[in-house]
N, C-alpha and C positions, 0 to 999 in steps of 0.2 A: 180789181181796181174799182173804186166807187163810181167813177165816170162811166164805166161799162155796165153798171147795175141799174142806172137810171136811164130814162129815154126822153128826149126832147123831140116833139113833133111840131114843125112850123105850121102856123095857121094864117090864112089870108081872109080878112073880112071882105065882104061884098057890100059896097056902098052904092046907094042910089038916092033919088030925090026924097024918099021916105025916111032914110036913116041908114042903118047898117045891119048886117046879118053875119054871125060868126058861128061856125060849127066848132064845138069844143070836144066832142067825142065822135069818133068814126071807127071804121074797121081797122084803122092804122094803129090803134092802141095795143100795146104789148100786154098780154095776159088779161085782157078785158073779159070779165065774166061777172056782170052786175046782177045776175038773177037773184041774189040774196043781199045785194049791197044797197047803197043809197046815194042820192045826189043832193048836195046842199050848197048854199051861198053864204059866204061870210063877208062882212064889211068891217074893215079895220081902219081906224082913224090915223092920220099922219103921226109918225113917230112912235106908234104903238106896235107891240109884238104879238104875233099869233103863232101858236104851235109850241115849240120847245119840248117836243116829245117824239117818241117813236111808237110803233105798234108791233106787237109780237107776231101777229098773224094777218093783219089787214094791209092790203095794197091800196094805194091812192093815186089819183090823177088830179092835177091842178091846172087851172087856166086863169090868169089874171085878165079881167075884162074891163077894169077901170083902174087908173093909177099905175103905180109901180112899187116894187119891193125888192129889198136885198133878201136873198134866200141863202141860208147856211144849211148844209147837209153833213151828216157824220155817219159813217159806217160803224155801227156799234160793235162789230166783231173785230175790226182792224184799227179803229180810231182814226182812219183817214177822213179828212174833211174836204169839201168841195163847195165853192161859193158861186152863185149866179145872180144876175139881176133879171127880174121878170117884169115885163111892161105890157100894158094894153096896146101901146103903140107898135109893138112887134110881138104879137101874141104867139105863144107856144103852149102846147099841152105837155106837162111834165109828169112822167110816171115815176113814183117813189115806191119801191117795194118795201115789204115789212122788214124791220131791222135797221132801217135808215132813219135816223133822227132828222127832223126838219123844223125850221123856224123862219117865219116871214117877218121882216121889219119894214113897215110901210114908210116909203120915202116921199119927199115932196110935200105939196100943200093940199092935196086932195085925198079923199078916202080911197083905199084899195078895195076893190070888189073882186072876190075870188070865187070861182065855181069849182067845186070839188066833187069827185065821185069815188066811192069805195066799193070793194068787192064783197064786203061783209057788213052787216048791220052793226051800228055802234055798240060797243061793249066796254064799259069803263075799265074792266080788268085787263083789257088789251093795251091800254095806254101806259107808257112808262115815261115819266117826266125826266127831263135833263136840261142842262144849261148850254145853249149854243151861242146866245148873244149875252 
């Protein structure tokens, strides 16, 4: 089942008079081995789509740190779909294994800022485009 292949880890920001602090990767991450991977930030405008692809070999972890998005996932082997809403107001880190298509649609009036981590360096031949939204 698709729900069993992904993993959601709740996060709790720490707020003080200076602002806030949020851990997005810890020892709780399933299959985390970033020795050859990368960490990146994406900013997506309201109403815009990011993703609409899957990776043949790369695993990814995502955390929304500003705004919110509708996320659609599809298991490319079974065709099963699963939808989530991700929000900085209730932060989670989401593990998406290879073979699971994903697309983020930014909702609301503010940009969505997403921190992502991969276990492999980006390789364009690992991306397979698809239409989820």
